[in-house]
BALO-333045 format. One record per residue: residue in one letter; x, y, z of N, C-alpha, C, O, CB in turn. Coordinates in steps of 0.001 Angstrom, whole numbers, plus 500000, padded with zeros to 6 digits. Atoms other than C-alpha are relative to their C-alpha. Glycine has a CB too. Layout:
# residues N
AXYZXYZXYZXYZXYZ;...
# end
This chain:
# residues 417
M501104498339499822499606500406500079501244500496499760502309499944500033498984500701501754;R499642498619500060500986503707499082498977500924500853497793501092500561500038500427498489;V500788499050499233499744506058501635500731501468500396501839501738500857499595499237501299;A499380499072499933499823509354501655499408501072501826498237501304502126499727500631498344;V500012499504498197500010511182505815499767501549499343500514501956498453501938499694501323;I499452498649500196499119514968505537499488500602501321498365500533501821499480500804498580;G499050499582498712500810516669508628500579499194500670500331497993500569499457500610500956;A499336501027499836503266515486510582500297500771501680501446501030502039501295499621498709;G500367499399498756502176517099514247500077498346500575500418497369499909498350501058500070;A499963501311499463501918514154516609499298498852499449499865497770499292499622500085501163;A500542500697500557499135512568515127500358499806498429500023498681498057498923500321500326;G498839500229501104501173512837511547500832498776500443500623497612500101501057501368499851;L499107501001499614503797511025513128499699498581500530500127497496500136500660500541500846;A501068501488499176501742508362515285499576499259498911499513498048499121498324500438500963;T500697500561501330500367507375511959501360499816498502501357498946497631498521501444499535;L498824500655500781503725507472509826500394498330500727500183497306500078501492501209500157;K499312500365499572505394505411512398498856498586500189499334497668500856500697500919500952;A500871501185499528502386502659512692500200499279498424500641498130498373498110500463500616;L500430500265501316501883502251508803501786499737499781501906498580499379498959501416499028;L498670500134500279506052502360508401499855498615500208499757497640499462501077500809500814;H499942501394499168505981499835511153499540498520499060500134497451498922498800500200501406;A501012501645500658503405497126509098500400500183498299499636499909497373497508500123500270;G499400499822501532505530497917505764499357500455498946499555500006497817500392498912499474;C500065498929501087503594500822504017500864500598499497501927501051499922499431500852500215;D498510498824500704505279502593501493499178501659500471498354502205499737500286499843497342;A500940498804499411503898505924503677501064501140499622502294501110499575499545499906501905;V499390498387500197504613509722502841498870500961500656497648501051500765500231500499498129;G500483498549498991504206512798504873499563501106499435500407501357498575501091500641500822;Y499408498880500656503480515897503621499556501208501527498521501296502189499120500339498095;E500613499093499089503723518760506138500617501233499736501840501296499606500111499616501427;S499786498607500040503600522683505714501276500585500481502156501128499813499027500564500680;G498346499669499163506474523397508284501085499218499649501063498127499079500040499743501629;D498801500367500285509913523024508112500406498996501174501560499060501597500879501221499818;R499524501106498626510063520155511109499128499289500481497993499756500381500483500587501280;P500953500676499694508348517646512467499593500961501964500284501669502698500624498076499807;G500388499400499074506457518794515425498460500221499942497594499581500539500751501064500068;G501563499775500223503193520392514209499694501590501057500519502495500934498933498265500709;L500625498558499249501609523531516547501214499700501210501302500663501971497841500010500684;W499469500044498373503947522481519592501690500577499544502657500587500305499923497920500948;T498464499288500527507152524200517222499871501090500112500904501755500184500560499875498610;D500867498436500146504936527502517251499041500077500589497898499957500147499483500467498764;T501049499598499425503367528264519858500334500985501172501373501557500842499280498866500374;Y499887499429499313503331530338523120501087500088501265501012499064501944499092499925500063;A499129500708499372506187530580525464499843499476501189500785498828501644500879500543500044;S500334500275498454504460529933528995499522498414499821499589497669500799498610501166500743;L501173500501500291502280527310527122500914498270500504501906498004499826499281500461498114;H499605500928499336503241523762529277498896498502499705497801498934499346500083500642501477;L501143501025499919500991520286529096499229500286500814499540500780501898500267498757500256;N501454500335498982497655519990530574499513498752500362498442498499500914498768500466499420;T500214501649499574497868516304530990501753499336500211502817499622499662498968498960498360;S498924500218499173500427514739532768501104498753499374500719497618499095499334499627501448;R499242500924500585503418512944531442499650498612499693499461498084498598500928499971500635;A500224501524499298502814509733532562498375499308498938498007498226498481499525500312502326;R501773499917500677499046510154530859500314500394498555499527499983497702498737501450500818;T500027499216501621500289512011527435501490499010499011501448498772497804500564502403500279;E499034500864500102503502509896526960499660499064498450498759498310498817500007499123501478;F499803500869500586503603507811523472499931498432500610500417498499501739500995500400499552;A499852501257499125503328503789524707501269499505499312502160498728499657498641498847499982;A497905501293500324506428502826522446500566501353499851501049501515498730500516498458497818;F499142499167499879507947506077523228499974500677501224499867501844500846499955500720499056;P499642500148498888508309506630526837500616501758500057501576502008499328501014498578500181;M499509499222499734508707510553528215501289500166500554501293499149501248499356500312500389;P499256500877499082512239510561529971499515500109501223498534500853501208501368500233500060;A500309500157499366511805509913533384500070500918501093499554501096502196500226499194499928;G499501498824498963513283512549534703499530501714500303499834502619501081501366500113499604;W500284498355500333511317515599533166498558499729500993497942498693501244499719500637497847;P501366499194499496508312517462535053499116499021499727499202498232498786499542501464499239;D501469500744500503504930515793535266499049500682498891498124500152498276498999499878501311;Y500637498952501126503909519080532931501020500298499049501164501521499017499471501457500609;P499230499596500412506601519104530646499491501465499244498289501683499089500540498974499397;S500205498645500705507000522955528708500012499670498541500593498667498128501164501127500357;A500192500446501463506082523147524872501760499319499173502091498296498574499304501708499080;V498751500262500595509589523122523767500546498985500806501709499321501030500887501175499882;R499375501172499084510511519867526037499119498943498536499588498168497702499267499844502299;V501544500985501222506881518236523589500505500047498641500148499187497835498038500997499793;A499489499634501229508960519887520569501048499141499732501338498742498605500395501344499925;G498599500661500425511968518085520879499856498725500546500840497985500530501401500724500558;Y500302501444499941510250514895522067499106499302498773498752498130498648499255499803501325;L500782499961501197508390515151518964500781499546498823500413498717497990499477501350499767;A498936500222501471511453515173516354501016499287500647502039498984500033500750501531499125;D499244501037499697512996513022518878499773498323499088500431497483498475499704499957501541;Y500604501489500254510348510234518298500347500238498278500771499173497831497941499684500569;A500008500799501549510641510519514187501342499695500161501665498520500334499619500920498407;D498618501234499931514478510163514374499850498810500443500318497880499785501136500305500867;R499817501372499578513666507300516737499799498835499271500585497888499295499344499823500919;F500564500439500597511582505741514578499925500196497994499135499826497125499138500278500828;G499444499551501382513398507185511214498596500577498933498432500254497757500890498466499238;L501194499245500597510244509091510063500367500992498825499919500995497679499296500838501148;T499577499140500731512096511903508817500160499859498543499505500566497777500944500273500487;P500127499843501224512951511060505728499068499703499204499317500024498042500717499644499628;H501273500238500551509505509905504593499219501100499963498149500931499378499342499047500631;I500183499084500213508837513496504991499939501154499494500744502011499858500054499943500243;R499571498819500990508231516102502541499044501331500529497861501612500336499629499533498162;F500140499195499559508436519037504408499749501383499478499649501154498273500657499816500528;G500393498703500729507617523101503318499100499594498859499209499973497693501298500834499429;T500590500640501385505047521076501381498377500370500574498012500255501744500456497929499635;T501465499534499083501303522278501972499093499194498444499257499232497224499649502513500427;V500669500610501223498720520163500192498682501060499459498220501891500241499385498352500478;T500848499547500235496138521564498300498648499837499404497676500574499245500429500456499750;R501467500776500585493705519005496764500267498405500397501299497752500244499744500174497970;V500058501592500216492807515469497430498806499568499272497664499979499478499992499202501365;E500853500643501144491159513447494605499654498803500227500440498437501101500587499938498762;P500067501081499738489863510077494788500414499514498369500086500196497398498636499649500750;R499695501030498989491405507185494048501474499979499923501853499420498894499317498544499734;W500126498830499140493602508714495503501245501293499271502381500984498913500400499397501827;T499022499340500907495393511718493809500342501527500953499451502348501172499197500273498229;V499493499375498861497347514003496279501027501462498999502132501395498461501068498588501130;T499560498629500688497916517904494691500962500914500993500399501281502024498570500923499608;T499209498873499120500800520289496422499731501076499215499361501172498045501661499835500252;E500043498227500104500817524175496641500887500382498003500439501059497077501537500905501946;D499190499726500715503797524039494035499726499352498763500480499460497796501077499808500525;G500325500531501195501700521903491589500447498474499779499996497709498927500567500876499014;D499916501714500069503208518397492248499305499448500032498271500018500381500478499300500665;T501319500703499685501024515283492231500478499148500321501582499026499791498967499726499155;G500080501768499767501061511577493734499053499699500150498158500318500724500580499280501012;R500956500887499653499110508990493578499964498972500587500766498133500177499571499731499325;F499682500549498905498449506983496501498518498702500375497365499098500208500273501405501134;D500996501432499092496073503675497975498750500836500835497533500912500665501249498911501592;A500328499554498976495142505349500501500555501692500824501712502079500661500310498849500604;V499575498741500036495234509020502023499541500122501851498386500039502270499129501099498612;V500059499766498517495369509486505809500101501915500704501062502681500777501469498986500542;V499935498124499618494402513407507201500219500238501340499218500208502056498505500939499723;A499189500029499099496509513848509962500270501633500631501191501872501412501184499257499395;N499724498249500253496177518179509898499895500780501266500236501955501402498806500761498940;G500740499530499000494833518663513063499286501287500302499520502223499537500634499857500765;H501341499271500315491906520881514089499892501349500688498813501936500767498757499127500459;N499656498903499550493901524084516001500594500435499731501594500767500367500160500180500692;R498810499128500509495234525830513338498881501402499177499394502341498570501283498835498614;V500790498952500644492260528167511989499267500545500678498181499992500854499331499714499071;P501174499463498788490585530412514478499086500096499837498548500324498753499947501009500556;R501651499919499898487392530407515735499614501511500601499701501660501820499332498674501170;W500649498593499626485912534499515841498724499641500707498090498595500567499662501004498649;P501419500027499471482893535271517966499168500268498795499468501228498085499707501093501187;A500937499826501242479965534851515179498813499928500601498511499006501358500101498951498810;P499785499360500277478142536501515175500965501262500576501223501335501778499182499908499733;A498981498701499396480512539815515611498890501118501329497828501738501282500568501312498121;Y500838498935498750479546541736519139499390501070499139499570501108497922501169500892501319;P500805499076500708477388544618518250501344501016500456502130500702501349498151500316500553;G499440498715499461479381548212518428501733499827499221502180498851498619499910500025502080;T498725500254500346482959548904517554501007500206501284500666500528502423500329500901498806;F498916500714498718486205548163519704501814501334499244502500500995498280500317497041499538;D499010499482500471489203551072519132501259499586500188502250500020499601499937500973500251;G498694501223499395491734548584520753501091499654498565501291500104497437499008498015500607;V499454501016500966493940545994519365498962498956500556498436498880501666501789499580500099;Q500828501056500087491937543043518606500829498716499944501375498724498840499111500163498850;M499121501007500367494011539600518892498976498496500175497919498409500800501477500111501069;H500828501283499678492862535746518632501306499650500911502465500029500742499439498776498546;A498727501406499117495059533397521146500922499764499171502091499957499508499425498240500369;H498837500870500487496680531616518007500945500718499577501980500160499213499731499099498987;D498649499140499449498857534567518080500873500598500406501770501335499998500284500206500060;Y499068499664498609500076534846521302500838499517499893500709498322499630499706499714501275;R498939500745499510503486534199521813500579500188501503500641499359502410500996500239499097;T499620499659498747504873536165524539498961501546500702498288502288499986501768500272499782;S500685499231499358503310538618527470500409501347499453499521502131499785500139499773501381;D499600499013499911505205541684526216498756500709499504498467501761500074501222500127499439;V501278499495501430501944542488523353499236500281501149498152500559500636499115498643498551;F500387499738498889500580543189527347500245501129500670499300501790501100500276499228500562;R499925499391499324502337545360528903500032501402500303500614502090499465500471499589500170;D500774499140499997501103548221530217498506500505499647498121501674499691500547500376499673;R500826499871500915498141547890528644498380499306500978498340498378501785500704499113498496;R501075500335498909494451547639530278499874498512498711500144498753497534498259501504500409;V500176500867500542493650543589528952498672499541500558498246499594501711501045499278500015;L501391500947499643490330541672528644500365498517498670500641498461497472497970501266499518;V499830501357500959490615537699527659498683499738500173498116499663501263501092498652500429;V501621500760499904486945536469526339500867498059499787501714497546499056498408500770497952;G500000501688499980487096532490527059500352499711501251500910500408502098501036499192498988;M499439501160498516487489529548529834500744499347499464500951498709500496498989498874500843;G499390500963500661489645527344527762501457499984500677501704500978501361499945500263498446;N498750499955499766493277526467528590501023501433499639501720502215500287500361498847499310;S499356498809500240494577528897526652500039501793500242500816502730500058499927499804499087;A500678498205499539492445532209527929500194499750501367499689500613502085498014500562499627;M500079499519498016493278531298532005501774500155499363502228501246499708499355498169501975;D498636500062500282497053530863530574500425501447499744501191502049500497500297499049498813;I500000498902500493496862534005528566499772501118501236500503502105501323499010499955498907;A500732499184499412494955535711531209501199500258501027501799501323501169498536499476500459;V498672499986498762497745534583534273501272501027499532501761502000500106500811498172500172;D498383499241500638500971535685531798499362501332500157499735501850501209500699499622498014;A500261498964499840499046538964531286499813500586501284500189501728501550499232500094499373;S500425499348498486498092539749534559501635500106500910501709500438502094498623498647501014;H498489499260499065502220540299535691500049501049499334500670501851500032501692499241499990;V499442499019500718502469542915533136499482500769499498499998501765498991500563499761499317;A500972498612500357499261544648532312500067500755501020500706500479502035498430499816499728;R500760499006499709497765547651533399498932499469500746498239498709500071499623500702498909;G500494499994499226495712547318536478499664498522499645500417497932498870499236501058500205;P499776500997500137493917543860536792499545499189498653498950499961497900499654499660501020;V499994500461501357493544541601533693498283499503500028498097498636500881501332498650499678;L501451500698500019489303540743533041499778499006499270500043499099498072499009500756499634;L500070501289500413488488537296532411498644499891499568497955499865500588500396499017501013;S500671499841499595485336537227530784499088498277499165499598497482498376499783501564499924;A500769501218500506482829534276529795498409499831499806497823499977500879500336499016500872;R501175499999499502479311533871529135499802498318500817498924498351501679498950500407498689;H499967501522499498479492529965530370501090499920500889502158500479500640500195498878498840;G499023499844499320481238528974533591500815498515499087500373497947498088499607500048501799;V499531501399500403483989525733533149500165499622501576500183500366502557501552499878498888;H499207500416498740485092523129535860501884500062499800502726499473499124499429498255500337;I498388499733499906488558524548536794500486498802500719499727498302501548500474501447500866;V499920501329499847490762521279537377501770500084500565502622499887499698499533499069498406;P498484499195499761494402522390539284500912498287499171500368497231498847500518500526502525;K499243500683500509497106520275537882500889498628501180501813497819501090500826501138499325;Y499011501003498695497964518358541400498697499714500948498153500484501740501602501122501155;L501242500180498699495123516664543347500897499290500890501773498512500513498366498957499650;F499519500359498594496189515960547064501254498815499507501272497584499505498521499270501135;G498336500222500555500201515714545578499994498719499389500626497728499757501283499972501259;R500157500834501198499192513717542706499440500256498669498220500412498626499389499119500334;P500133499262501013499155514782539286498060499691499807497662498527499820501239499457498672;A501270500161500276495030515378538668499507498826499153498554498183499593499654501090499477;D500061500926500579495110512877535892499708498516500058499041497684499442500656500174499746;A499494501137499482496143510323537506498919499343500838499270498255501295501229500283500751;T500571500091499447493205509985539226498506499303499203497604498555499579500217501072500593;G500845500741500956491257509371536002500512498304499615499820497347499267500021500971498608;G499545500976500478493191506769535287499627498627500547499278497589499985501154500230500009;A500694500943499006492386504913538612498259499601499696497700498506499763500150500812501523;I501215500698500098488995504884537936499430500112498701498274500512498558499083500431500959;A500346500036501300488932504581534210498943498818499766498266499144498791501266499866499172;G500442501000500206487054501267534225498163500231500503497259499592499964501008498957500742;L501132499722499537483876502728536217499102500358499047499540500078497932500093500836500870;P500855499766501167480888503897534069499680501889500264499301502421501307498367498763500090;W499246498342500526481511507845533002499022500801501443499570501592502210499318500843497623;R500989499197498461478338509119536089500992500038501083501011501008501840498430498921500775;L499944501166499086480077507177538201501037501027500559500953501822501495500397498249499480;R498449499236500287483760508665537513500110501259500590501084501646501236500348500306498430;Q500223498711500433482200512109537339499698500602501450500275501533502014498796500143498822;A500204499847498568480531512005540711501112499591500929501108500429501831498858499270500361;I498425499982499307483950510932542498501042500886499425502084501151500025500694498581499903;A498537498808500372486188513403540526499197501785500531499934502751500731500510499992497422;E500266499082499829483637516198541364500310500185501513501009501051502041498889500156499474;T499296500164498515483936515158544952500928500412500556501064501008501624500308499110500286;L498095499563499623487628515584544917500264501278500136500789501989500994501185499651498788;L499216498482500047487885518606543297499443500944501297500123501414502209499574500929498348;R500422499202498466484963520510545837501053499600501372501360500548502095498194499391500520;V499175500121498425487208519057549021501415500804499007501701501871499551500372497719500945;A498558499281500114490562520429547208499931501365499331501028501924499349501047499103499122;V499759498594500107489810523868545872498332500595499996498091501756499666501005500371498491;G501497499558500561485823524169545621499657500130499124500293499581498224499518500834500180;T500635499529501148483454525678543167500777501378499520501332502364500004498429500221500331;P499173498339500842484601527898540080499216501801500960499758502888501160499083500048497376;Q500718499277499644481863529974541691500762500885501905500461501838502624498560498977499865;R499419499246498556483804530977545031501567500846499579502428501367500287500381498510501450;Y498814499222500708486423532447542523499601501308499433500278502208498934500606499178498821;G501208498734500601483849534927541510499581499131498370498412499340498046501047502190499620;L500298500099501076483866533128537888498286499384499969497602499566500977501142499208499398;P501757500207500559479862531666536221500322498124500546501299497376500590499505500444497428;A499825501248499637479087528467537412499919499128498864499250499481497892499134499663500969;P500082500666501391479648525614534900498882499333499836498382498795500824501036499085499701;S501608500025500257476255524809533125500088498209499627498989497778499278499301501317498376;R499978501407499416477108520909533353500914499041500306502046499519500241499442499413499430;G499234500493498897478783518250535083501622499806499691502067500600498861499344498645500414;L498143500117499701482644517551535302500503499353498657501429499786497971500579498743501562;F499701500705500759482322514578532824499349500237498283499459499643497211499711498884500723;R500782499670501505480124516468530154500180501345499550499376502152499083498365499823500037;S499562497961500354481979519924529590501698499507500081502228498627500759499337501794501898;H498515499912499895485576520215529061501051500749500710501458501785500183500285500194499081;P499655499414498988487478521155531939501062500831499760501745500462498804500193499210500900;T498751499227500236490257524029532161500899499536501566500717499608502781499583501952499762;V498979500757498828493216522313533927501713501534499768502576501835498943500599497434499123;S498751498946499309495611525396535967499797500136501241498702500195501802500113501510499497;D499636499797498855497032525800538920499690501504500191498781501732500989501356499549500192;T499713499077500103497827529715538193498461501198499699498350502416499832501086499735499076;I501606499605500223494283530866537488499441500365501238499277501563501469499057498797499417;L500818500405499175492593529991540371501264501238501594500719501555502652499823497732499899;H498993499486499337495980532044542411499568501576499789499186502460500555501477499483499436;R500062498424500193495737535112540576498518500843500262498301502004500606500431500264498417;L501302499768499724492144535165540819499494500741501591498737501649501936499438498604499790;T500513499412498224492161535374544953501048501312500481501091502012501493500335498396501501;H499570498506499865494366538131544433500212501157499290501160501940499225500838500030500355;G500438498710500817492765540507542246500449500206499093499867501061498426500091501067500416;E499038499923500922495526540139539774499018499619498654499405500071497576501342498969500374;V500601500162501083492855538889537358498419500251500382498380500170501609500391498640499416;V501523499447499809489124539821537693498527499198498788498213499505497638500233501988499577;A501395500647500880485939537777536128498928500671499564498073500933500409499278499075500687;R501170499637500527483531539140534109498820499330499412499016498218498923500303500606499313;P500673500891500952480438538094532536500309500078498165501245500690497651498454500342500321;G500485500153501007479556537492529202499811502158499331499506503113500045498501498826500415;I499357498748500720480357540912526220498303500153499677497532499283499271501454499797498472;D501693499967500618476705542490525606500373501244499008499396501710498420498407500459501419;R500061499250500813478613545258523450501498500611499941502074500840501005498891500808500248;L499046499140499435481687546988522743499664501715499599498756501966498806501491499449499416;D500130499105500205481973550619522715501248500924500287501672501338501365498991500136500448;G498423499162500205485266552582521495501244499451500703501863498513500201499946501567500616;A498958500405499097487878552117524093499271499440501357499940499170502355501011501281500291;K500972501014499253485074550423526165498903498663499991497817498745499417499453500629500320;V501072501059500167483279547006526586499401500287500726499805501041501611500134498731500061;V501158499992499251480261546823528022499628498348500275499732497690499240498821500874499161;F500190501095499632479328543368529741498392500042500313497751501075500508500969499665501071;T501387500304499771475777541680530291499633500296501344498459500653501444499688498629499707;D500104498590498634475882543352533950500014500985500268500020501469501400500497500241500701;D499741498591500018476165546485532727501007500639500683500948501857500852499036500568500350;T498943499466499703479362546844534220501195500434498543501322499724497547500482498963501059;I498995499414501357482168548929531607501154500112500787501389500590501897499591501647499132;D498213500052500056485858548345531357500387501001498862500089501016497668500738498257499528;A498488499285501070488302550657529701500702498969499448500914498147500339501351500914500891;V499467501140499954490129548037527867500716500598498455500207501225497526498905498532500200;D499701499369500944492963548595525673500981498754498431501669499004497442500900501298500888;V499767501217500774493521544589524144498895499130500633498381498889501725501571499368500120;I501275501491500258491074541921523323500450498947499489500514498645498298498748500169498957;V499752501813500541492136538403523303498886499164500167498285498916501212501184499094500900;W501118500961500012489628536078521991500626498667499577501325498300498633498801500455499003;A499280501360499415490446532819523219498113499063499271497604498400500175500532500073502614;T501094500290500693487062531578521146500522498514499576499642497657499497499625501120498798;G500002501682500533488823528044519929500484500427498379500676501490497789498015498966500099;Y500277500590501515489095526682516503498997499283499461498232498482499998500832499254499662;R500907501161500699487292525312513714500523498942498838501318499311497974498846500740499317;V499297501214501485488161522115511110500033500827498888499311501634498302498879498437499395;H499818499156501577489705523189508328500599499048498982501751498634499112501155501436500050;L499497501594500612489849520218505453499783501062498679498617501258498335498798498055500257;P500185499300500558490503522646502849500590499332498351500597499934497277500464501128500743;F499245500906500875492197519983500547498874498830499525499044497933498698501383499334500870;L500836500892500473489129518203500330498271500191499422497322500339500192500106499194501035;S501581499464499999485755518902498842498894499721500621498858498525500909499506499883499062;S501297499951499667482344519308500163499152498515499732498114498416500386499441501198499189;R500257501473500059481527515388499089500315498939500692499741497889500980500316499645499163;W499356500754498678483776514164501375499678500549500997499300499800501898501402499897500147;T499887499624498122483570516827504577498621500321499998498471501234500810501161501551500745;G501243499115499589479733517686504402500274501417499724501316501976499380499628499872501553;P499645498769499580478966520866504819500350500546501501500451501742501775499069500630499564;D499436499636498441480014520913508622501139499140500088500888497977500405498905499665501362;P498932501330499505483520519053508981500035499444501176500377498279501378501338500268499964;E500156501096498856482915518503512465499068499341500529499130498748501606500313500306500900;A500592501160500016480202516771512033499958498854499130499010498098498917499110500260500094;L499340501442500994482009514167509688499588498846500707500137498646501790501859499837499844;P500663501712499634480259510671510450501527498835499667501506498156498641498218499460498412;L498753501025500472483902508413510339499121498683501262498237498719502118502301500806500531;Y500581500929499361483403505117511617501341499840501050502376500373500651499453498705499015;R499303499585498942485494504499515363500837501826499434502056501962499323501206498500500369;R498617498858500338486768508531514214500580500060499252500954501192498948500957500129500550;V498750500251500723489042507263511988499243499828498265499543500512497287500936498368500763;F500067500495501698487374505670508606498211500881499807497171501088500433500003497479499690;H501372499300500628484958507536506289499218499194499457499641498107499062500161500981498974;L500999501151500328481929505924505288500039499265499272500035498039499390499063500175499753;D500479500040501285481564506210501812501751499041499694501438498084498987499491501891499126;D498842500221500477485615504988501224501090499975501573501585501022501990500279501251498755;P499093500105498926487802503718504463501274500001499312502044499634500199499786498777500904;T499000499755500348490824504172502287500327501780500013501254502316499406500028499252498806;L500362498532499621489918508012503406499875499712501477498816499379502008498534500707499248;A500198499951498995490951507948506629500402501245500644500862502182499992500381499045500379;F499628498878499220491490510362509871500520499594501127500001498657501735499008500866500261;V499296500098498777493852510512512698499737501339500564500064502257499811501529499640499854;G499613499212499386493282513107515425498362501286499992498130502279500682501570500338499311;L500719499240500194490231514569514256498969499783501066497891499364500646499702499986498768;M500688500295498740488637514294518133500195500972500658500877501922500272500332498900500715;Q499726499366498543488496515819521433499548499184500506498420498715500358499519501266500516;S499890500796499537489428513741523467500090500471502013500606501512502420501073499398499103;T500343499206498534488716514230527604501560499948500660501993500714501522498610499015501188;G498493499960499571492373513306528165501332500884499015501373501923498357500379498347500032;A499234499505501093495370513673526418500320499595498597500226498374498474500925500077500411;A500249500754501291495809513166522559500784499089499573500418498184498823499933500717499020;F498655501110500471498953511276522043499760498630499630499515498091498551501028499753501161;P500838501240500121498027508195522871498728499531499152498794498476498522499632499873501082;V501292500062500892494316508441521113500429500316498532499593500139497647498816501123500510;V499467500001501429496324509139517948500783498917499940500448498105499077500781501218499557;E498912501221500633499010506603517816499060498665500331499556497655499832501853499893500975;A500795500946499883495802504033519126499540500108498541499895499069497985499000500111501159;Q500550499861500940494016505266515676500743499702498890500383499137497857499539501002500031;G499279500336501360497028505258513655500651498563499779501224498284498726501154501010499825;E499669500964500415497845501676514419498566499001499536498724497844499145500943499555501013;L500647500737500587494357500593513481499538500551498699498508500033498269499134499615500776;V500242499655500916494316502642510379501172499101499299500724498509498317499848501406499968;A499065501259500323497897500210509617499254498674499827499337497842498924501058499767501180;A500418501568499828496020497342510668498953499972499061498772498883498515499466499458501557;Y500958500405501560493115498054507775500827500027499350501000498821499178498831500869499285;L499608499769501199495376498996505126500815498641499507500941498207498362500798501324500005;T499211501009500446497551496040505590499109498737499815499608497643499550501149499793500952;G500812501398500080494863493522505435499358499430501581498193499096501799501201498736499354;S500255500663498624495059492301509325499023500238501006498954499739502130500963500130500651;C501271499743499003491821493894510599499070500431498734499414501271497902500221501392501431;A500992499678500695488704493957508626499036500726500508498836500453501692499569499106499570;L501591499124499575485496496348509145499283499289500016499504498201499483499300501045499206;P501284500658500367482605495180509252498846500631499408498746501832499660499532499481501026;P501128499734501220479472495590506751499800501836500371499551502482501389498106498773500282;A500719498658500081478798499070505724498597500703500943498511501822501450499579499921498642;T500889499958499633475996499236507028499874499891501805499102500569502483499497499174499173;D499732500496498490477038497676510827501010501359500432501023501876501549500925498162500122;Q499572498665499472479557500926510256498886501253500636498909501896501686500738500583498777;R500977499092499708476762503080510318499245500056501302498979501022502018499173499872499094;R501245499557498985474493502334512757500654500159501636500092500766502548498612498592499976;A498969499322499420477619502396515073500213501444500066500018501767501237500932499571499511;V500409498634500136477677506045514425499479500369500270499825501374500891499805500470499450;E500844499518499766474864506608514839499581499482501723498874500270502353499192499764498830;R500288499875498696474515505174518428501367500704501068501385500996502264499555498472500380;A498563498979499414478183506969519188499598501263499922499949501941500888501510499970499079;L500772498637500038476291510237518118499152500104501154499268500845502131499100500180498726;T501305499929498805473256509539520195500461500110501731499991500799502636499014498344499845;A498712499936498294475938508879523618500308501299500097499961502161500905501853499101499952;A499187498378499288478041511826523116498789501126500116498955502075500882501472500870498663;V500897498937499874474859513907522679499240500009501107498601501045501292499216500077499007;A500729499628499821473203513000525140500964500024501762500449500191502868498686499350499366;R498945499559498999476790513222527558500160501356499942499848501982500955501318499390499807;W499869498798500474477762516770525463499425500637500455499445501353501456499891500214499035;G501080498640499757474953518319524693499928500201498074501093500417497740500981501886501248;A500275499528500831474044518991521153501106500545499081501822499897498318499234500656500416;S499178498973500376475965521724520059501586500139500546502282501035500068499253501118500375;A498340500351499929479812520518521780500394499046499228500760498018499797500533499554501299;R499476500696500464480781518917518852499897498401500236500835497610500130500882500513500139;P500143501327499715479332515714519681500699498841499158501246497823499581498698499828499979;H499252501021500630480578514048516679501366499688500452501836498567500644500069500286498722;M498459500490499514484089514448517767500146499536501357501286499073501398501052501149499918;R499716499915498722483914513926521673500390498190499939499746497312499364498606500727501079;V499756501566499573485677510435522757500472500498501432500850501637501707501315498926498966;D499729500637498871486320509213526171501030499090500475500976497910500821499175499527500146;F498373499991500200490193509384526358500021498167500609500624497385499874501123501575501293;D499427501656499749490246505420528292498956499163499312499267498554498289500103499436501800;S501113500576501161487175503953526813499806500068498605498983499391497988498959500410500203;Y500311499770500988487621505272523831501836499094499247501875498296498311499454501813499927;I498781500773500077491568503968523599500189498289500107500997497513499596500715500571501029;A500167502010499700490558500089524828498963499823499060499135498793498409499335499226501877;E500450500425501334487490500469522075500968499678498821500902498582498267499179500994499556;L499378500078501069490235501288519331500788498054500105500931497169499262501145501537500006;N498907501454499884492320497958520506499116498862499368499354498222498344500486499446501880;R500951500915500668489041495768520345499822499783498973499611498634498585499092500097500151;E500874499654501097488019497045517352501611499126498841501406498295497956499425502290499883;I499156500997500846491448495539515623500044498613500639500680497758500023501511500520499830;A499704501626500169491061492102517515498516499400499451498326498215499178500511499159501711;R501307500856500497487176491809516359500659500210498609500464499233497886498146500651500300;G499544500110501748489008492886512638501184499007499583501579498632498479500606501570499421;A499108500993500804491458490642512600499477498322499985499979497404499335501567500090500727;R500655501129500111488981487775513517499080500009498639498986498844498251499228499814501282;R500641499286500591486833489238510854500714499148498490500375499505497361500173501676500460;
# end
């Protein structure tokens, strides 16, 4: 099998490794100049928000002497070492942007080169194209607006009045960074609350608790985890933040130690959602009005697959139905690795997805009939909507431990088929 892999971040590297190990002729396409994807170009203060032990590839453990939550610089180096260790780098075409993928299968690049393949694996990630507020808030703003995607260092905030909009991990990191250099307290605005999980609970990485109770039903795990969280740090409301609208395991929590510290010291101040922009000021839904110089929109990202026609992605790539979140229902030789949102770390998930792709493409794993695949996708979506809600990317949601276990079972069942 000759296979194209689009992207050489963690998902692309894990897939290349699995394909090459299985004997495929695999070619990676990467628009950047080195392996690692987004980890090679991110903000200076970024660290893992899942612990080293729960993030590392099974086939390539992170150094035991590393801290529990390594920096982005270390993670980027780890991915480069992974590429070298498994001989992936010679198989990657760096500085190459894929512009078109057509069946069966022709890959065309920005410079006009084409390649023919038996299969294509899309592993380009979904944290590249910023999602801005839509519709935009009423009014105009006289200051600087930027998306979290473009943030690198806190120098941009020095002696300025800063508003960060969002409650995700990037929003919290940026608000904390800005609070050390900004003029006055940094404002943190959100329409909806989230659960804030410290990186350590009772002296251990917080996600170690998740691993210890992974075999339990998710509702029971949620009850245990929420109880531990309330005992350890209390509720978000105690820090002036809005209450989460859903349970801990029914929404994406934010992992941060430092945001609570800055909130309790008044260096970061919570605000509700924005009502409108008014020149040099921002008006919030509680009628609070603040003068602001910089707004950081930490409002997430959208899935962007510009090289595939709507014939393959449908009207909304985020709602693309995939068997086991990997195989296209119309043609499983078009596969996706990393097009998901995990309740835990991403690296072990894409590692398991890559192994499943390699097993299928080399014939050691047969997929069930198309009708069974569609029924499985429908069941998974129904369960995801019930747990996470219809507006929270339910097609993409996976439960870290149970999903990895399911992929391993799929490989075993496929071998029997």
